[in-house]
C-alpha positions, -999 to +999 in steps of 0.1 A: -144+060+115-161+061+149-132+069+172-094+074+171-064+074+194-032+089+181+001+087+200+016+121+205+050+107+197+038+093+164+043+057+174+008+043+169-026+051+155-057+032+167-090+035+148-124+021+157-142+017+124-171-001+107-162-026+080-192-039+061-213-028+090-192-047+116-171-030+143-134-034+137-102-020+152-073-009+130-039-004+147-007+009+130+026+003+148+060+020+146+080+005+174+110+023+190+145+009+189+156+001+224+143-031+240+132-014+273+113+012+253+097-015+232+084-035+262+069-003+277+055+006+243+036-027+238+023-026+273+011+009+268-008-001+236-025-030+253-035-008+283-049+018+259-069-007+241-083-023+273-090+011+289-110+022+258-128-012+259-115-018+223-106-053+234-143-062+232-142-057+194-140-091+177-122-080+145-087-065+151-061-058+125-027-046+138+003-041+115+035-022+111+071-021+122+073-040+155+111-037+155+116-073+168+117-106+151+094-131+169+115-161+161+152-152+152+159-188+141+136-183+111+129-146+110+165-133+111+197-139+092+231-126+104+239-106+135+230-117+170+204-145+168+197-145+206+160-140+211+151-106+226+129-124+251+116-094+270+102-077+238+090-110+225+071-117+257+055-082+255+043-089+220+031-124+229+011-109+258-005-085+233-014-114+210-027-135+238-049-108+255-064-097+222-065-132+205-042-122+177-018-142+156+009-136+130-010-144+099+019-143+075+038-169+096+006-190+099+004-191+061+042-195+056+053-217+085+088-225+071+095-197+046+124-174+053+117-138+041+127-105+055+114-069+056+146-051+067+182-054+059+216-037+063+249-043+045+275-036+072+273-059+091+251-080+069+217-086+086+183-095+074+153-095+097+115-097+096+105-067+117+072-059+100+041-081+102+003-083+106-013-095+138-050-102+133-079-117+151-084-154+147-120-146+136-106-129+105-082-156+094-106-173+069-112-139+052-076-133+044-072-137+006-035-126+005-008-116+029+027-108+016+057-085+018+068-064-011+099-044-018+095-007-015+116+024-022+127+055-002+130+032+029+151+003+042+119-017+050+097-037+028+060-030+026+036-055+041+003-062+023-029-079+035-060-084+014-093-095+027-120-112+006-158-107+008-154-069+015-185-050+005-176-026-022-200+003-027-207+014-062-198+050-067-223+072-083-218+097-111-192+124-105-174+151-124-150+140-151-114+153-145-089+158-173-055+144-165-034+175-173-004+153-178-020+142-211-012+177-224+025+167-223+017+136-243+026+144-279+006+114-293-026+125-274-022+161-284-016+153-321-046+129-323-068+153-305-059+181-329-068+159-358-102+150-342-113+184-330-121+199-364-143+169-374-162+170-341-167+208-345-180+203-381-204+175-370-217+197-341-223+227-364-241+204-389-266+189-365-269+217-339-278+254-341-271+266-306-234+274-301-236+262-265-249+228-277-221+226-302-196+234-274-212+207-252-210+182-281-173+189-286-166+186-248-184+153-247-163+139-275-131+152-258-142+135-226-150+102-242-118+102-263-096+113-233-111+087-210-105+059-235-070+071-242-062+074-205-075+039-198-055+023-225-024+042-215-030+033-178-033-004-187+000-003-205+017+016-177+004-009-152+019-038-173+052-020-174+051-012-137+042-048-128+071-061-149+095-037-132+081-045-098+085-083-104+121-078-115+127-057-083+111-084-061+132-111-078+164-090-073+155-085-036+151-122-031+183-130-050+202-106-028+187-120+004+196-156-007+231-146-020+242-111-007+270-106-032+281-072-046+268-082-081+233-089-067+234-057-047+244-036-077+216-052-098+191-045-069+202-008-067+198-003-105+162-016-103+156+005-072+166+036-091+142+027-119+114+022-094+122+056-078+121+073-112+088+056-119+071+067-087+085+102-090+068+105-124+036+091-109+036+115-080+042+145-104+009+139-122-019+164-115-055+165-124-076+195-134-114+195-134-137+207-160-175+211-155-186+180-174-209+157-156-203+120-161-234+104-176 
């Protein structure tokens, strides 16, 4: 990161960064609720970018909760469908001045999908989106919205291709302490430890070397066990997430009480899953990864 501008009210963050050696501007948006505040807000962001000469940067990625559907005819369902023209004009000015476009709508010109909803009165709306430079369009590999928990908004996702990924060098191996609560792991490790200790004592005379031998075997076994367990958890998580996405779309297409109940059941399962994930802690032992 080369430079940052952070709104004191927590409404936006602007970062000037280098991506694969090229200057880029990342902007996160959290728009206010009232239309007059939104108009002033987007004008302020544009003025800030121009004053800092960030508008000279060719690659701009702006995303977040803009709190206004750009085209209510296709981006909104239920409620007042009259365009909030003053806010739309402010966003369109931002797009025009910075040469940005709504990449999700470009790739999905007729698709109806929403990032926010409420049940009373029943309203669906696409309030969250990505505005990116035209120069970046060909590098977008994926842009989508995905259901999320602990919020009434969906998450928006954008993936770029041809991003230079640096290879990480050796580091310190960290034991995932959550494994100590895994009965299968503990039982298998207890069975293997005596054999490793016996092998070490047979071939090595220095107790410290024996200890290093045992630690190395623990490391290799733990990494293999963790990777296999992680793969299985990812499969289960993806399956649950797919079911959650399908339930969300089903409710958007047909907002019945039955579909809402099914969605809430899956949402509770997703919340339990992420609470378990957030409760996992790592501890570090001094074992250098070869």
